[in-house]
C-alpha positions in Angstrom: -41.2 -39.5 29.5 -37.5 -40.4 29.9 -35.5 -39.7 33.0 -33.8 -36.6 31.5 -37.1 -35.0 30.6 -38.6 -35.9 34.0 -35.7 -34.1 35.8 -36.2 -31.0 33.6 -40.0 -31.1 34.4 -39.3 -31.3 38.2 -36.8 -28.4 38.1 -39.3 -26.2 36.1 -42.1 -27.2 38.4 -40.1 -26.3 41.5 -39.2 -22.9 40.0 -42.9 -22.2 39.4 -43.8 -23.2 42.9 -41.0 -21.0 44.3 -42.2 -18.0 42.3 -45.8 -18.6 43.3 -44.8 -18.6 47.0 -43.3 -15.1 46.8 -44.8 -11.8 45.8 -43.6 -8.2 45.7 -46.0 -5.4 46.7 -46.0 -2.0 48.3 -48.0 -1.4 51.5 -48.3 2.1 53.0 -45.4 3.3 51.0 -43.0 0.5 51.8 -42.1 -2.2 49.3 -42.0 -5.9 50.5 -41.1 -9.3 49.2 -43.7 -11.6 50.7 -43.0 -15.2 51.4 -46.5 -16.8 51.6 -45.2 -20.2 52.6 -43.4 -19.0 55.7 -45.5 -15.8 56.2 -42.4 -13.6 56.3 -41.8 -10.2 54.7 -38.6 -8.6 53.6 -38.4 -4.8 53.1 -36.9 -4.2 49.7 -36.2 -1.5 47.0 -38.9 0.2 45.0 -39.5 -1.0 41.5 -37.3 -3.4 39.6 -33.8 -4.1 40.8 -31.1 -1.8 39.4 -27.5 -2.7 40.2 -25.6 -0.1 42.1 -24.0 2.4 39.8 -26.0 1.4 36.7 -28.9 3.9 36.9 -28.7 6.9 34.7 -30.3 10.4 34.8 -32.7 9.2 32.1 -33.5 6.0 33.9 -33.0 6.5 37.6 -33.6 3.8 40.2 -36.9 4.4 42.1 -36.2 5.7 45.6 -38.0 6.2 48.9 -38.6 9.9 49.3 -40.5 10.2 52.6 -38.4 12.0 55.3 -39.5 9.5 58.0 -40.0 5.8 57.6 -41.5 3.6 60.3 -41.2 -0.1 59.4 -43.9 -2.2 61.0 -43.4 -5.5 62.7 -46.0 -7.1 60.5 -48.1 -6.4 57.4 -51.3 -7.8 56.0 -51.8 -8.7 52.4 -54.7 -10.7 50.8 -56.0 -11.6 54.3 -52.6 -13.0 55.4 -50.4 -11.5 58.0 -46.7 -11.5 57.4 -43.9 -11.0 60.0 -41.3 -8.4 58.9 -38.0 -10.2 59.4 -35.4 -8.7 57.0 -34.3 -5.6 55.0 -32.8 -6.6 51.7 -29.4 -5.4 50.3 -29.6 -2.0 48.7 -33.2 -1.5 50.0 -32.7 2.2 50.8 -29.5 2.8 48.9 -29.1 6.5 47.9 -32.4 7.5 49.4 -31.1 10.9 50.2 -34.4 12.4 51.3 -34.9 10.0 54.2 -33.9 11.5 57.5 -35.2 8.9 60.1 -36.0 5.2 60.0 -37.4 3.0 62.7 -36.8 -0.7 62.5 -38.8 -3.2 64.6 -37.2 -5.9 66.7 -38.7 -8.6 64.5 -36.0 -7.7 61.9 -33.0 -10.0 62.3 -31.2 -9.4 59.0 -30.1 -6.1 57.3 -28.4 -6.6 54.0 -25.2 -4.9 52.7 -25.6 -1.4 51.4 -29.1 -1.3 52.8 -28.7 2.3 53.9 -25.7 3.3 51.9 -25.6 6.9 50.7 -28.6 7.9 52.8 -26.8 11.2 53.1 -29.5 13.0 55.2 -30.2 10.1 57.6 -29.8 11.4 61.2 -31.7 8.8 63.2 -31.9 5.0 63.0 -32.0 2.1 65.5 -30.4 -1.3 65.1 -32.7 -3.9 66.6 -31.5 -6.3 69.3 -32.4 -9.2 67.0 -29.7 -8.3 64.5 -26.4 -10.3 65.0 -24.3 -8.8 62.2 -23.8 -5.4 60.6 -23.2 -6.3 57.0 -20.7 -4.7 54.5 -21.3 -1.0 53.9 -24.7 -1.2 55.6 -24.4 2.5 56.7 -21.7 3.6 54.3 -21.7 7.3 53.5 -24.5 8.2 55.9 -22.9 11.6 56.2 -25.5 13.1 58.6 -25.4 10.3 61.1 -23.9 11.7 64.4 -24.2 8.8 66.8 -24.9 5.1 66.7 -25.6 2.5 69.4 -24.9 -1.0 68.4 -27.1 -3.2 70.7 -26.3 -6.2 72.8 -26.4 -9.3 70.7 -24.5 -8.0 67.7 -21.3 -10.0 67.3 -19.8 -8.8 64.0 -19.2 -5.4 62.3 -18.3 -6.0 58.6 -15.9 -4.1 56.3 -16.8 -0.5 55.7 -20.0 -0.9 57.7 -19.9 2.8 58.7 -17.3 4.1 56.2 -17.3 7.8 55.4 -19.9 8.6 58.1 -18.0 11.9 58.4 -20.4 13.4 61.0 -20.3 10.4 63.3 -19.0 11.6 66.7 -19.9 8.7 69.1 -20.2 5.0 68.9 -21.4 2.5 71.5 -20.1 -1.1 71.1 -21.8 -3.9 73.0 -20.2 -6.6 75.1 -21.2 -9.2 72.6 -18.9 -7.9 69.8 -16.3 -10.5 68.8 -15.1 -9.2 65.5 -14.7 -5.7 64.0 -13.5 -5.8 60.4 -10.7 -3.6 59.0 -12.0 -0.3 57.6 -15.3 -0.6 59.5 -15.1 3.1 60.4 -12.9 4.2 57.5 -13.3 8.0 57.0 -15.1 8.6 60.3 -12.7 11.5 61.0 -15.1 13.3 63.3 -15.2 10.5 65.8 -14.7 11.8 69.3 -16.0 9.1 71.6 -16.1 5.2 71.6 -17.8 3.4 74.4 -17.1 -0.3 74.8 -19.2 -2.6 77.0 -16.8 -5.6 77.0 -14.3 -5.7 79.9 -11.9 -7.7 77.7 -10.5 -5.9 74.6 -11.2 -7.7 71.3 -8.5 -7.7 68.6 -8.5 -4.7 66.2 -6.8 -4.2 62.9 -4.9 -1.2 61.7 -7.3 1.0 59.8 -10.4 0.1 61.7 -10.3 3.5 63.3 -8.5 6.5 61.7 -8.8 8.9 64.7 -8.4 8.1 68.4 -10.5 10.2 70.8 -11.9 9.1 74.1 -12.5 5.5 74.9 -14.9 4.7 77.7 -14.4 1.2 79.2 -16.1 -0.8 81.9 -14.8 -0.4 85.5 -11.7 -2.4 86.1 -10.8 -2.6 82.4 -8.6 0.4 81.9 -5.3 -1.5 82.4 -6.3 -4.2 79.8 -7.2 -1.6 77.2 -4.1 0.4 77.9 -2.0 -2.7 77.1 -4.0 -3.7 74.0 -2.7 -2.9 70.5 -4.6 -0.1 68.8 -7.0 0.4 71.7 -4.2 1.9 73.7 -4.0 4.8 71.2 -7.3 6.2 72.6 -7.6 8.4 75.7 -9.0 5.8 78.0 -11.6 6.7 80.6 -12.9 4.1 83.0 -16.6 3.8 83.7 -17.4 4.3 87.4 -21.0 3.1 87.4 -20.4 -0.4 88.6 -21.7 -0.9 92.1 -20.4 -3.5 94.5 -23.2 -5.3 96.4 -22.7 -8.2 98.7 -25.4 -10.8 99.6 -28.3 -9.4 97.5 -31.5 -10.8 99.0 -33.4 -13.2 96.7 -36.6 -11.3 97.3 -35.0 -8.2 95.8 -33.2 -9.9 92.9 -36.4 -11.6 91.8 -37.8 -8.2 91.0 -34.8 -6.7 89.2 -35.3 -7.1 85.5 -33.8 -7.4 83.1 -30.7 -9.2 84.2 -27.8 -10.0 81.8 -24.3 -11.3 82.1 -21.4 -9.4 80.4 -21.9 -11.4 77.2 -25.5 -10.1 76.9 -27.2 -13.4 77.8 -30.4 -13.1 79.8 -30.3 -14.5 83.3 -33.2 -15.6 85.5 -31.4 -14.2 88.5 -28.1 -12.4 89.3 -25.0 -14.6 89.6 -21.8 -14.1 91.5 -19.6 -11.6 89.7 -20.5 -8.7 87.4 -24.2 -8.6 86.3 -26.1 -6.0 84.2 -29.3 -5.2 86.1 -31.7 -2.6 84.9 -29.0 -1.3 82.6 -26.4 -0.9 85.4 -23.3 -3.1 86.2 -23.7 -4.7 89.6 -21.1 -6.9 91.3 -22.5 -9.7 93.3 -19.9 -10.9 95.8 
């Protein structure tokens, strides 16, 4: 066998091994791609993949039709247990009958368009393990009224919540470092945005189309009032921060969880602003 044929044989063999290491199956009504090598599972679309917009009335893309979907943190198949770590792009696209979805904290990736056009979706959680909201992940979720983006998320991609016309309130974590243009395009019912970061991040024209109330951390009103685009909101300063001097070690050891303003977990409160049991506390 010459070198050229040997290389072809190696490539074909690697493809066979790769295919053998993955399998697609439906368990309790949810379809998964199973990675038997790493024992990881990805929630995916039903049936064979159909590109967005290519399905026809005579050959529709299979859809999830349950009104409530509870994604487990792990699944068992052929006596192997798989950790559910991802939701594939388009997984629930156009599943208009789905009203609520629960996602476990084992999921760290949610693909673009994953919940696009879930027009009756009213309830969904974003796990703290997710770091990025991908493009159009929740686009056209027309019944979604509120969303809390958890600490740990750093990026909201383009049109992530576009045309969520019933969305009235958003909570943005202190860990956000980038919000793409048009992230909230068409969210014309938006009345309240709550930001957890005391320092305004840069925004683009078109990120928000309406400017209602903006709730900011204590001591941050002046910074937001001077910040381009953010200043267009009616700014309301949070008053929950509590100043505490000389907190005894015996007390702080029992206050959990403790985070800094960037969302990083702390073993004990530090001098300055801490988040303790969900409250901002100033240690002097």
